[in-house]
C-alpha positions as CSV (number, residue, x, y, z in Angstrom):
1,M,6.1,-197.2,-188.2
2,T,5.0,-196.1,-184.8
3,R,1.5,-197.3,-183.8
4,P,-0.8,-195.1,-181.8
5,I,-1.9,-196.0,-178.2
6,T,-5.3,-194.5,-178.9
7,E,-7.0,-193.2,-182.0
8,H,-10.3,-191.4,-182.5
9,T,-12.0,-189.7,-185.5
10,G,-15.1,-187.6,-185.2
11,Q,-16.8,-184.5,-186.3
12,L,-16.5,-181.2,-184.4
13,F,-18.8,-178.2,-184.9
14,V,-16.8,-175.0,-185.5
15,H,-17.9,-171.5,-184.4
16,Y,-16.1,-168.3,-185.4
17,S,-13.4,-170.2,-187.3
18,Q,-11.9,-171.9,-184.4
19,F,-11.8,-174.9,-182.0
20,L,-9.9,-175.5,-178.8
21,V,-7.5,-177.7,-177.0
22,Q,-8.0,-177.2,-173.2
23,E,-6.6,-178.6,-170.0
24,E,-9.0,-179.4,-167.2
25,A,-6.6,-178.0,-164.6
26,G,-5.8,-174.7,-166.3
27,S,-3.0,-173.3,-168.4
28,V,-1.5,-175.6,-171.0
29,T,1.4,-173.6,-172.5
30,E,3.1,-170.2,-172.8
31,D,1.4,-167.6,-175.1
32,L,2.0,-168.2,-178.8
33,P,0.9,-165.5,-181.2
34,L,-1.1,-166.6,-184.3
35,G,1.3,-164.7,-186.5
36,D,4.0,-167.3,-185.7
37,N,2.4,-170.0,-187.7
38,G,-1.2,-169.1,-188.9
39,L,-2.8,-172.3,-187.5
40,V,-2.4,-172.6,-183.7
41,E,-2.2,-169.8,-181.1
42,A,-2.0,-170.0,-177.3
43,G,-3.4,-167.7,-174.8
44,E,-5.7,-167.6,-171.8
45,G,-4.5,-171.0,-170.8
46,R,-5.6,-172.8,-174.0
47,L,-4.7,-173.6,-177.6
48,T,-6.9,-172.2,-180.3
49,V,-6.8,-173.9,-183.7
50,H,-8.0,-171.6,-186.6
51,T,-10.1,-173.1,-189.3
52,G,-11.0,-171.7,-192.8
53,I,-14.7,-172.1,-192.4
54,H,-16.6,-169.8,-190.1
55,T,-19.3,-172.2,-189.0
56,G,-19.9,-175.9,-189.6
57,D,-18.6,-179.4,-189.1
58,I,-14.9,-180.4,-189.6
59,E,-13.4,-183.8,-189.2
60,V,-10.8,-184.3,-186.5
61,T,-8.6,-187.3,-185.9
62,L,-6.6,-187.7,-182.6
63,R,-3.7,-190.1,-182.3
64,A,-1.8,-190.5,-179.1
65,Y,1.6,-192.2,-179.1
66,G,4.1,-193.4,-176.6
67,T,7.0,-192.0,-178.6
68,E,7.4,-189.4,-181.3
69,P,5.6,-190.6,-184.5
70,E,6.5,-189.7,-188.1
71,A,4.9,-186.5,-189.3
72,E,2.2,-187.1,-191.9
73,L,3.0,-184.3,-194.3
74,A,1.5,-185.9,-197.4
75,G,-2.0,-184.6,-198.0
76,F,-1.8,-181.7,-195.4
77,E,-1.1,-178.1,-196.2
78,E,-0.2,-176.9,-192.7
79,V,1.7,-178.8,-190.0
80,V,2.7,-177.2,-186.7
81,E,4.1,-178.6,-183.5
82,V,3.8,-177.1,-180.0
83,S,4.6,-178.3,-176.5
84,V,2.0,-178.4,-173.7
85,T,1.7,-179.3,-170.1
86,S,-1.2,-181.4,-168.8
87,P,-1.3,-181.2,-165.0
88,S,-4.4,-183.4,-164.8
89,G,-3.9,-185.7,-167.8
90,N,-7.2,-184.5,-169.2
91,L,-6.2,-182.5,-172.3
92,T,-9.2,-182.3,-174.5
93,V,-10.3,-181.1,-177.9
94,G,-13.6,-179.2,-178.0
95,E,-15.9,-176.6,-179.5
96,L,-15.6,-172.9,-178.7
97,M,-18.9,-172.5,-176.9
98,T,-19.5,-175.9,-175.3
99,D,-17.9,-178.2,-172.8
100,P,-15.5,-180.8,-174.2
101,G,-17.3,-183.5,-176.2
102,A,-16.7,-187.1,-176.9
103,F,-13.0,-186.9,-178.0
104,P,-10.6,-188.7,-175.7
105,S,-7.7,-187.0,-173.9
106,L,-4.6,-186.1,-175.9
107,A,-2.6,-187.0,-172.7
108,P,-3.6,-190.7,-172.2
109,Q,-0.5,-191.4,-170.2
110,G,-1.5,-189.0,-167.5
111,P,-0.1,-185.7,-166.2
112,G,3.0,-184.4,-167.8
113,S,4.6,-182.6,-170.7
114,Y,3.4,-183.5,-174.3
115,R,4.2,-182.5,-177.8
116,L,1.2,-181.9,-180.1
117,R,1.5,-181.9,-183.9
118,F,-1.4,-180.2,-185.7
119,H,-2.1,-181.1,-189.4
120,A,-4.7,-179.2,-191.4
121,R,-6.2,-179.7,-194.9
122,G,-8.9,-177.9,-196.8
123,R,-8.8,-174.5,-195.1
124,D,-8.9,-172.7,-198.5
125,T,-12.0,-174.6,-199.7
126,A,-14.7,-172.4,-198.2
127,P,-13.1,-169.6,-196.2
128,D,-15.4,-167.7,-193.8
129,E,-18.4,-169.7,-195.1
130,A,-20.8,-172.2,-193.5
131,P,-20.7,-175.3,-195.7
132,E,-23.3,-178.0,-195.3
133,H,-20.8,-180.8,-195.5
134,V,-17.2,-181.4,-194.2
135,V,-14.6,-179.6,-196.3
136,E,-11.7,-179.5,-193.7
137,W,-9.8,-182.2,-192.0
138,Y,-7.4,-182.1,-189.0
139,L,-5.0,-184.6,-187.5
140,I,-3.6,-184.1,-184.1
141,Q,-0.7,-186.3,-183.0
142,S,0.4,-186.3,-179.3
143,W,3.2,-188.0,-177.4
144,P,5.1,-187.4,-174.1
145,A,8.1,-185.0,-174.7
146,P,10.0,-182.3,-172.8
147,P,9.0,-178.7,-173.6
148,A,10.5,-177.4,-176.9
149,P,10.0,-174.3,-179.0
150,P,7.1,-174.4,-181.5
151,Q,8.0,-175.6,-184.9
152,A,6.3,-175.3,-188.3
153,L,6.8,-178.3,-190.6
154,A,4.6,-177.1,-193.4
155,L,3.0,-173.6,-194.1
156,N,1.3,-173.9,-197.5
157,D,-2.3,-172.8,-197.4
158,A,-3.5,-169.3,-198.3
159,C,-5.6,-169.1,-195.1
160,G,-2.5,-169.5,-192.9
161,A,-0.5,-167.0,-195.0
162,E,-3.2,-164.4,-194.6
163,L,-3.5,-165.0,-190.9
164,R,0.3,-164.8,-190.4
165,E,0.4,-161.6,-192.5
166,A,-2.5,-159.9,-190.7
167,S,-1.2,-160.9,-187.3
168,S,2.4,-160.0,-187.8
169,G,2.0,-156.9,-190.0
170,Q,4.7,-158.4,-192.3
171,E,4.3,-159.4,-196.0
172,I,4.3,-163.2,-196.4
173,T,5.1,-165.0,-199.6
174,R,2.1,-167.1,-200.6
175,T,2.2,-170.5,-202.2
176,V,-1.3,-169.7,-203.7
177,P,-1.3,-166.4,-205.6
178,V,-4.1,-164.0,-204.6
179,A,-5.7,-164.1,-208.1
180,E,-6.1,-167.9,-207.8
181,N,-7.9,-167.8,-204.4
182,S,-11.2,-166.0,-204.3
183,G,-11.5,-166.7,-200.6
184,L,-8.7,-164.4,-199.5
185,A,-10.9,-161.3,-199.3
186,A,-13.2,-163.2,-196.9
187,I,-10.2,-164.2,-194.8
188,R,-9.0,-160.6,-194.6
189,A,-12.5,-159.5,-193.6
190,R,-12.6,-162.2,-190.9
191,Q,-9.2,-161.2,-189.5
192,A,-10.4,-157.5,-189.4
193,R,-13.6,-158.6,-187.6
194,L,-11.6,-160.6,-185.0
195,E,-9.3,-157.7,-184.3
196,Q,-12.4,-155.4,-183.8
197,E,-14.0,-157.9,-181.5
198,G,-10.7,-158.0,-179.5
199,D,-10.7,-154.2,-179.0
């Protein structure tokens, strides 16, 4: 089993159902539409990770490796990989409306190209709500790697299915039927609101 070089777990406060991965020196990757995976999108020089909750704390674990680690698929509904470039070696996780917080860099080996693997669990628990305690967990693995196309290793939550469907305009087969998830209407309302705010 590959051991991480650095590891950090902490809480992050979410605004408007998203948090960011940003590079101090500017653009991190080519644009990536949300409809491609329903978890991570890229634009305006940063990565945006979409949460189920609207506002509140989530738990985020960062693990940086020297070589590609095993994907931790057990216990996570969504797992997506993307390539990024870190010109400064300061690739940070942060909140939407504040400067990067106490999380260490996802590029501890300095400037270069990295692969990020995003894992998400719990996005269907309280969609578009503001829970008083943590109901969502995220793991981000990073390691040096040449650029490669984005890859989805697991796409199994209803939140991601709804975001993919709303973003792509195509019908997506859900792993959770609509009748079993009362939060889907809230997710649709959130996506409609985000599209209106973007106009």
